[in-house]
C-alpha positions in Angstrom: 108.7 115.7 79.3 110.8 112.8 80.4 111.1 114.3 83.9 107.3 114.4 84.2 107.1 110.7 83.3 109.9 109.8 85.7 108.1 111.6 88.5 104.9 109.8 87.6 106.5 106.4 87.6 108.1 107.2 91.0 104.7 108.2 92.3 103.2 105.0 90.9 106.0 102.9 92.4 105.5 104.3 95.9 101.7 104.0 95.6 101.8 100.4 94.3 104.2 99.4 97.1 101.9 101.0 99.7 98.9 99.2 98.1 100.7 95.8 98.2 101.8 96.5 101.8 98.2 97.2 102.7 97.0 94.1 100.9 99.4 92.0 102.9 98.8 93.8 106.3 95.1 94.2 106.4 93.0 91.4 107.8 89.4 92.1 106.9 88.3 90.8 103.4 86.5 94.0 102.5 89.6 96.0 103.2 91.7 93.6 101.1 89.2 94.0 98.3 89.5 97.8 98.4 93.3 97.5 98.5 93.3 95.2 95.5 91.0 97.6 93.6 93.4 100.4 94.3 96.3 98.3 93.0 94.5 97.4 89.8 93.5 101.1 89.3 97.1 102.1 89.7 98.3 99.4 87.2 95.7 100.7 84.7 97.1 104.3 85.3 100.7 103.0 84.7 99.5 101.3 81.4 97.9 104.6 80.3 101.1 106.6 81.0 103.1 104.0 79.1 100.6 104.3 76.2 101.0 108.1 76.3 104.8 107.8 76.4 105.1 105.4 73.6 102.1 106.5 71.5 101.1 102.8 71.3 97.4 102.2 70.8 98.0 98.5 71.6 99.0 99.4 75.2 96.0 101.7 75.4 93.7 98.8 74.4 95.3 96.6 77.0 94.7 99.3 79.7 91.1 99.6 78.7 90.5 95.8 78.8 92.4 95.5 82.1 90.2 98.3 83.6 87.0 96.5 82.4 88.1 93.2 83.8 89.1 94.8 87.1 85.7 96.5 87.4 84.0 93.2 86.7 86.1 91.3 89.3 85.3 93.9 92.0 81.6 93.5 91.2 81.8 89.7 91.4 83.7 89.8 94.7 81.3 92.4 96.2 78.3 90.3 95.1 79.9 87.2 96.6 80.5 89.1 99.9 76.9 90.1 100.0 75.8 86.5 99.6 74.2 87.1 96.2 75.4 83.9 94.6 
């Protein structure tokens, strides 16, 4: 089972590094917003894997709260980009 978690963490590390690279490299604000959303989704997935690995409900709660805050931040930024404020 540890091998599966090691492979998952390697996949997440590569994906997060590509997401950060895209965030730095891209110029358009909408592309940066999508890249940041991908990064926050991957961080949420890492937290969920850690919660499954340790069996900690506290980490699971943190992952859920982080996902909700991430979703709200994307909505706020999208609303701002549309000129809704």
